[in-house]
matplotlib code that plots the C-alpha trace (Angstrom):
import matplotlib.pyplot as plt

x = [5.0, 6.2, 4.0, 0.7, 1.6, -0.9, -2.6, -6.1, -7.9, -10.2, -8.1, -8.4, -5.5, -4.3, -2.2, 0.2, 0.8, 3.8, 5.5, 9.0, 11.5, 14.2, 15.5, 13.1, 10.8, 8.1, 9.7, 11.6, 8.7, 6.6, 9.8, 9.3, 5.5, 6.2, 8.7, 6.5, 3.5, 4.6, 2.5, -0.6, 0.2, -2.3, -5.2, -4.1, -2.9, -0.3, 1.5, 3.0, 2.9, 5.2, 4.6, 8.3, 10.7, 13.6, 16.7, 15.7, 17.3, 14.8, 14.6, 11.2, 10.8, 11.4, 7.5, 6.0, 4.6, 5.7, 3.9, 6.5, 4.5, 6.9, 4.5, 7.7, 7.0, 3.9, 0.1, -1.9, 0.2, -0.1, -4.2, -4.0, -1.4, -2.9, -6.2, -5.4, -3.3, -6.5, -9.2, -6.7, -6.0, -9.4, -7.7, -10.5, -7.9, -5.5, -2.9, -1.3, 1.8, 2.4, 0.6, 1.0, 0.1, -2.8, -4.3, -3.5, -5.4, -8.2, -8.8, -8.3, -11.1, -13.5, -16.3, -15.6, -16.2, -12.6, -11.8, -8.2, -6.3, -4.3, -0.8, 0.8, 4.1, 4.3, 3.0, 0.7, 0.2, 3.7, 4.7, 1.8, 4.2, 3.2, 1.2, -1.5, -0.8, -0.1, -3.8, -5.1, -2.6, -4.5, -7.9, -7.2, -5.5, -8.7, -10.9, -8.5, -9.0, -12.6, -13.1, -10.5, -11.7, -8.9, -5.9, -2.9, -0.9, 2.4, 1.4, -1.2]
y = [4.8, 1.0, -1.8, -1.5, 1.9, 4.1, 5.9, 6.0, 5.4, 2.8, 0.0, -0.5, 0.8, -1.1, 1.0, -0.8, 0.9, 0.5, 2.5, 2.8, 0.6, 0.3, -3.3, -6.0, -8.7, -7.2, -4.3, -7.2, -9.4, -6.2, -5.1, -8.8, -8.7, -6.0, -6.9, -10.0, -7.8, -6.7, -9.2, -7.8, -4.4, -5.0, -4.9, -2.8, 0.2, -0.5, 2.0, 2.4, 4.7, 4.9, 6.8, 7.8, 9.7, 7.2, 5.7, 3.1, -0.3, -2.2, -1.5, -1.3, -1.5, 1.2, 1.0, 1.4, 5.2, 5.4, 8.3, 9.5, 10.9, 12.4, 10.9, 11.3, 8.0, 10.0, 7.9, 11.1, 12.2, 8.9, 9.1, 12.7, 12.0, 9.1, 10.0, 12.9, 10.6, 8.0, 10.5, 12.1, 8.8, 6.7, 3.0, 0.5, -1.8, -0.8, -3.9, -2.4, -4.0, -3.5, -2.2, 1.5, 1.3, -1.3, 1.3, 4.1, 2.5, 1.6, 5.4, 6.6, 4.3, 5.5, 6.7, 5.5, 2.0, 1.2, -2.7, -3.1, -5.9, -6.4, -8.1, -9.1, -10.4, -9.6, -10.3, -7.2, -7.8, -7.8, -4.9, -2.6, -2.4, -1.7, 1.8, 3.8, 4.4, 0.5, 0.5, 2.4, 1.1, -2.7, -1.0, 0.6, -2.7, -4.7, -2.1, -2.2, -5.9, -6.3, -3.8, -5.6, -7.1, -9.5, -10.3, -12.4, -13.8, -15.4, -18.3, -19.1]
z = [-24.5, -23.8, -23.9, -22.0, -20.3, -22.1, -19.3, -21.0, -17.5, -19.5, -17.9, -13.6, -11.8, -8.8, -6.6, -4.4, -0.7, 1.7, 4.0, 2.4, 0.0, 2.7, 3.2, 4.6, 4.0, 2.9, 0.9, -0.6, -1.8, -3.0, -5.1, -6.7, -7.0, -9.1, -11.0, -12.2, -12.7, -16.0, -17.9, -16.4, -17.7, -20.8, -18.7, -15.6, -14.5, -12.0, -9.4, -6.3, -3.2, -1.3, 2.5, 3.7, 1.5, 2.9, 1.0, -1.1, -1.0, -3.2, -6.5, -9.1, -12.2, -14.5, -16.3, -12.8, -11.7, -8.2, -5.8, -3.4, -0.6, 2.7, 5.8, 8.0, 9.6, 11.5, 11.1, 10.8, 8.0, 6.3, 6.9, 4.8, 2.3, 1.0, 1.2, -1.2, -3.7, -3.2, -4.3, -7.2, -8.6, -7.9, -8.2, -8.6, -6.2, -3.5, -2.2, 1.0, 3.0, 6.6, 9.5, 9.2, 5.4, 6.0, 8.8, 6.3, 3.4, 5.3, 6.8, 2.8, 1.5, 4.4, 2.1, -1.0, -3.0, -3.1, -2.1, -0.7, -0.2, 3.3, 2.7, 6.3, 6.9, 10.3, 14.1, 14.1, 18.0, 18.7, 15.9, 18.3, 21.1, 24.6, 25.9, 25.2, 21.3, 21.2, 22.3, 19.5, 16.8, 17.8, 17.7, 13.9, 13.1, 13.9, 12.0, 9.2, 9.1, 9.1, 6.5, 4.0, 1.1, 1.3, 3.6, 2.3, 5.1, 4.9, 7.1, 9.3]

ax = plt.figure().add_subplot(projection="3d")
ax.plot(x, y, z, "-o")
ax.set_aspect("equal")
plt.show()
């Protein structure tokens, strides 16, 4: 295996989570972070979970294990599939990006001691939209943000 890639389980696993790798600022930023994470591979195992099986516009490093889920842009599917993956992998830390991934990560870690870091690049209140579904989304976002170990934002 290439340098720093042995799956020896003695190194902590950092799992990154995002909805998809289609075009967009959050996807591009995560691809950049992953590309620059190579120097940390001797101390950490690094993996990526992608919730939706969409065409990829952003490339990730060849050395990076990618767990491709097929949640079909559905929140309930995201909850179930990510929770199953988290239970199987047992990450030491999760870093999630975008609202659905952030909320799904919160649900996936319920009942565990796995800390998660939310990376937010959007105005979540505007993204939630209108109506009953938006009210539920806003409540889930509030809960997820309170439970997160840290929140990374691109601006105040």
